[in-house]
N, C-alpha and C positions, 0 to 999 in steps of 0.2 A: 763823638757822641752821636752824630747823625747816622754814621754807619751802624753803630750798635743798635740804635732805635729802629733802623731799617731792617736789620736782621731779626730783631725781636718781633717786628710787625709782620715778618714773612715776606718782605718785598725786597728785591735787589735794587741797587742804585739805578740800573738802566730800565727797570720796570718789567723785565722778562719773567721773573719768578712767579708773580701772581698768575700770569697766563698759563704757565706750566702746571701750577697747582690746580687751577680751574679746570684745565683739560683733563687732568688725572681724575678729578672728582666726577667729571661728566662721563668718562669712560667706564667708571666702576659699575653702574647699573647694567651696562651692556654685557660685561663679563659675567655678572650674576645671572642675567637672563639666559645666556648660552648654557651656563651650568645647569640651570633649572630645566631647560629644554632637553638636555642630554639625560638628566635624571628621569624626566617623565618618559622619554623614549625608552630608556632602559627598563623602567618600571612596566611600561606597556608590553614590551617583548617578554619580560619575565612573567607577566600575568598570562599572556597567550601561551607561553610554554607550559606553565603550571596547569592551566585548564586543559591543554591538549593531553598532557600526561595523565590527568585525572580521567579524561574521557577514554583514553586508550586502556587504562587499568580497570575500567568499569565492567569489562567482559573478557573472559579468558579466550574467546574466539577471535579477538582482535589480532592475535599473532599471525593469523592467516592473511592479514592485509598485505603481506609480501607478495601474495598471488595476484593482487589487483594490477600492479604495473606489469607483471609478467604476462598475465592474460591479455592485457591490452596490447602490449608489444608483439607478442606472438600472433595475435589476431591481425594487427596492422601489417605485419610482415608476411601474412598468408602462410604460416607454417602448417605442419601436419594438423588436419582438422580434429583428430582425436585428442591430440595434445592441447589444442586451443579449447576444446570442450571441457577437458578435465581442469585446466587452469582457471577458466572463467567460472566453472562449477564451484570450485573452491573459493574463488574470489568473492562470489556473491554472498557467501555465508557470513563473513565479518561485516560486509557492507550492510547486510540485513540487520545484524545485531546493532550496528551504529544507527541505522534508521529507526530501529525500535527505541534506542536510547534517546535520540533527539525528539521523537514523538512524545515519549514519556515526560521529558523535560518541559515540552510545550504544554502538554495537557495539565501539568501542575500549575502553570501560570495562567493559561487561557480557559481552563475548564475541561472536564472530561468529554463533553459533547464535541467541542471543536477538536480536541486532541484525537478522539476516535475517528471523526470525520476526515481529518488530515491523514491519519494513518491508512484509512481505507482508500483515500484518494491516491496516495503515493505507492500503492501496491495492492494487487487483488489476487485472491487465492481461492482454492476449493473450500467451501464453507464446512463441509462435513468433517474433514480431518482437523481443521482449526477449532471448530466448536467441540469436537470430541476431546481434543487435547485440553481445552479450557475446563470442561466438566471434570476430567480426570485429575487435572492439576489442583483444582479447588477441592475435589472430593477426597484427595489424599490427606488434607489437613483438617477437614471438618465433615460432619455427618452429611450435611446438605448445604447448598448455597441458594440464596434467594436473589432474584433480580426483578427489575421493574416489569411487571406483566403487561402493562399497557404499551410500553415501548416495544417489547418483544413481539406482542401481537400485531402492532402496527407494521413492523418490519417484515414479519412473516407473511402478513396479508399482502403487502406490496410484492413480495417475492412470488406469491401465488398468482397474482395478476400478471406478473412478468412471464411466468411459465405458461400461463394460458395464452398470452399474446404470441408465443412461439408455437404452441400446439395448433392453434387455429389455422395459420397459413399452411402448415404441413398437412393437416387433415383436409383442408379445402382443395389443395393441389391433388391429393390422392382421390378426392371425390370427383374431380373434373375429368372429362374425357380428353385423353392426350394420345390417342392411337394414331392420328394423322399429324403431319407438320402444321397444318392450319389450326387444328384443335390445340396442339401444344403451344403455339404462339398466342392463341387467345387465352389459354390458361395462364401462361406466364404474365400476360398483360393484366389479368385480373389479380393475380398474386402480388404484382408490383403495386397496383393501386391500393390493395388491402394493406400491404406492408408500410407504404408511405403514410396512409391515414393512421394506422396503428402506432407508428413511430411518433407522430405528432402528439397523439393522445398520451402515450407513455412518457414522453419528455415533459409534457404539461403536468402529469402526475408527480414526476420527480421534482420539478421546480416547486410545486405546491407542498411536497413533503419537506423540502429544505426550509420553506417559510414556516411550516408547522413545527419543524425541529428547532430552528434557530430564532424564531420570533414569537409566533402566537402561543405555542405551548412549550416553550423552552424549559419551563420549570419541571416538566415531566422528565426531560432528558438530563437535566442537571441534578435532579434528586438522586440520592443514593440510599435505598432502603437498607442495605447492609453496611456494617461498620467494619473498619479495619481491625484485625485482632492485634491490639497493642502489645500484648505479651508475646505473641508470635513474631511480630515485626520488630521487636526491640533489638536494637543494634544494627538494623538494616539501614542503608542509605535512603533518606527521604528524597522523593522526586523533586526536581527543580533546584537542587542545592548547587549544582555545578555551572550550568549554562543559563544566562538570562534569556528572555524570549527572542531578542533579535539575533544573537549568535546561534541560538538553537535553530531558528528558522533558516539562517544562512547555511548552517551545517546540514539541515534537512535537504535543502536544494542541491548542495554540492554532492552529498551522498547519493541522492536520487539520480543525478546525472551519471555518477560512476556506475550505479546499478544498471542504468539504461545502456551504457556502453558495453559493459560486460555481458549483459543479457543479449545484446545484439550479436556479438561475436559467438555467443553460445548457440543462438538460434541458427546462425549461418552454418554452423558445423553439424547440424542435425542430419543432413543428407548423408554425410560420410559415416556417421554413427549407425544410421539405418542400413546402409550397404554392408558394413562390416559385422554388425550384430544380428541383422535380420528382424529387429524390433520395428513395429509399424510406426509411421509418423504420428498417427493418432495417439498412440500410447505415450510417445515422447512429448507431444504437444499438450496433451490434456492431463498427464499424470506427473512426469518427471519435471518438466519446465515449471509448472505452477508451484511444486513443492520447493524447488530451489530458488526460483526467481522471486517468489513472494514469501521467502522465509521470514522477512521482517514482521509480517502479520502473525506468523506462528509464534515467534519469540515474544512479541508484545502481548498477544492475547494470553499466552501461558503465564507470563510474568504477572500481569495484572489480575488474572483469575487466582493465581497462587496467593495474592494479597487480598483476595475476597472482593475485588472490584468487578463484579460480574456484568454490570451494565456497560462498563467500558469494554470488557471482553466481547460482549455480544455486538456492540457497536463496531468493533474491528472485524469480527468473524463474519457476521451476517451483512454488515454494512458494505463490505468490499464486494461481495457477490451482488448485492443489490445495486451498487453503482454500475457494475458491468451490465446487468440486465436492464436497468431503468434509464441509464444515461449513455454509456458507451455504444451499446448495440443500436438503439434507435438513432443516436446522433450520427453514426456511420451511414445509416440508410438516408438520412436527410442530407448529409454531406455528399453522398453519391448522387442524390437528386440534384443538388446545386451544381455538381460537376458534370451533369448529364451522363452519369454512370448508373446503370440499373443494378441496385443492391436491394435485396429483399430480406425478410425475416424467415424465409423458408430454409430450415436446416434439415439435415437427415433425420429420419424418424427415430433411429436408435438413440442419438445424442439428445433429441428433444424429450424422449421418454425418460431417459436417465436423469435429466435435469429436473423434470417434474417429480420423479420419485424422490430425489434428494430433498427438494423443497417440502414434499409431503412428510418425510421422516422428521425433518427439523421442526416442522409445525407441530407434530404430535409430541415431540420431546420437550418443547418450551411452553406448551399451552397451560401448564399449571403454575408457572413462575418459580419453580424449584429445579435444582439439578443435583446430580450425584455422580459418582464414578461409574456406576453401571450404565447410565445414559450416555456417558462419554464413550464407554467401550462399544455401545451400540453404534454410535456415529462412526467411530473408526472402523468397526467391522463392516458397516455398510460401504464405507469408502474403499476398503480392500476388495470387497466383492466387485465394485465398479471397476477398480483398477485391473483385476484379473480379466473381467469381461473385455476391457479395451486392449489388454495384452494379447488376447486370442483373436481379436477382431482384425482381419486383414484390411489393408488399405483399399483393396478392390472389392470389398464386400458390397452386396446389393442393399437397397434401401427397403425398409419394411413398408414404405409408402406404396410400393407396387402390390403388395399383398392386400393392403387396405383398399387400394383402387379396384382390385379384383373382387373384393367383397361387395363394394358399392355397385360395381357393374353387374354382378350376379343378382344383387338385391333389386336393382332397378329393372333388370331383364326378366325377373320372375313375374308370371301373370297373376 
């Protein structure tokens, strides 16, 4: 009877069974925990895979991503420069599309002001062709598009100030006497002082503009006078559906690094392209490289203008050029000053005049707060005129500053 009672109670006569059963019960949660961790890990990798495939399917240009590793490998192995140029030329196209995608995802979460600012920061391009494509893209779907006139006027005014800051040093150098080495040294010293002072002022204006945009008057930049065309956009993917803010920001950084690497190999192969084709370095650097290396802005601006988000399109198109003029250029002058390197804001007269004329055309086109496809065609037409001018401009061309200097010398010498 005692043995039967012991068996029924789950205990062996020697007392070992209860310990075994206890140990089994204690190990059971550990097995369940391992199984849960494995399921969570599998779920995480599955989610990453699904999101990655959704991102890759977001644009047909992503099949060109195969050229990214090829371009980097050929560049690292110092293969034929023309081949390196072509591979990296093609590699930047899908990277630009992905950069545009990540920016659009972020702008949906963080607001269009921050999204446009980030896109302008991660890539800069020629504003005429980008703005022209925006106006045409929007004009193909509607009679006219409206954008925030106050914001557009603020950005165009800042661009005008930036263009003047480059014209003044070039004009001053042309007005100074530089016929002797001593006079040339004195003139360069004055231009250096002017450039450093101007750079500090321009940087201060840019910082003040960021405070104006992101803090004190952010409601102006966040407001959207135009509304999306719901019937036209029906069935389209809404921004921000695929990537949350943190993964989108990580993707933005990784893609930007890829663009930088490919662009670096692209630039290194320019000399070989110039030697074999006879095209000037100026044309390659100012026309070809900006179009390809900053295609992200082109894609982003055209996509958002197609959806009638003209404020964001202007922020990308004009904001990128404004960052170069108001931040990058004066910052390099200050950085050279800190490193005891003489860097000035004195550029060649032809490039300075072209920059000023581009700003002038843009200011005229956006001053009424409306856009249409004809204005877009004007921007692109102006851009192609400039492109042809730089195509025929040789690398050893003289500076128009000498002609201006002769004018001032003759004017001063006249009794």
